[in-house]
N, C-alpha and C positions, 0 to 999 in steps of 0.2 A: 754189351757186357757191363756188368756192374762196376762202379768205381772201387778200386781196391786200395785201402790204406795200409792194412796189415796182411801178413801171409795167411794163406789157406791152410798151410801145414806147419804145425809146431813140432819142434824136436828138442830133445834134451840130451845132447851127445855127451858121452863119457870119454875122457882121455884114454887113449890106448885101444879103443874099439876098432877092430879091423873093418875095412869098407865092405868086406864080403859077407858079413853076418846077415841073417834073414831080417827083413823089415816087417814090423807089425804096424799096420795102418789102422788106427782106432777111431771109430766114429761114435761120438757121444749121443745119448738119447735126446729126443726133441727138446729144445729149449735150454739145453745144457752146453757148457763149454768143454774144451778138451783138456784143461789142466788136471782133471781127475786121473788122467793117465800118466802124469809126470812120475809118480812113484813107481810105476811099472818099470821104467828104465833103470832105476836104482836096484830094484829087485832082480831084474834080468841081467844086470851088469853088461859084460861084453858079449853075451850070447846072442843078443838081438838088438836092433835099433828100433826104438819106439817113436812113432809119429802120430800126432793127433790132428784130426781134421777140425779146423776152427772155422765155423760158419759165421757169416756176417751177423751182427747184432749180439754176439756173445763175447764176454771178457774183453780182450784187447781190440776187438772188432766192433765195438758197440755202435760206432757211427758209420760203419761201412754199409753201403746200399746192398740190398738183397738182389740176387740175380733175377732176371725176368722169368726163367724157367728152371725146373729141377735139373734138366739135362745140362744147362749152362753151368750150374753149380758143380755137378759131377765132373764135367769136362775140365773146369778150372782147377778143382782139387786134384784130380788125377794127373793133370799135366805137371803141377807143382810137385806132387809126390814122386812122380817118375824122375823129375830133375834132381830131387834131393836124395833119393834112395838109390844105392848101388844095386840092390837086389830086392825086387818087390815080388816075393813068392808066397806071402802069407797075409791074409786079410782077417782082421778081427772086428766083428761087429759087437758092440756092447749094448745090451738092453737091460734096463732095471725098472721093474714095475713099481718101485718104491717100497716093496716089502723085503724084510730081511729073510734070506733063504739059507 
């Protein structure tokens, strides 16, 4: 398992958000960090909890070692997301080709 300095899952909790709201787990495009999803929490308010997957080598995980395999990364991120989120019932994958649409 890769050495972990920072968390795999970032969250931006709002005061007063019930634990039972749906969780949106957002995966950034290749090479990007998850801070781009921070504003989503403000926009959704207490209707959902937004979580961003933070891969090693991005933003606050710049010095963290990459996992040996893709499966190892998925397992680590999933385990942490399940521990943080009360309800994981919705997954959002974000893809941006770099073009305005």
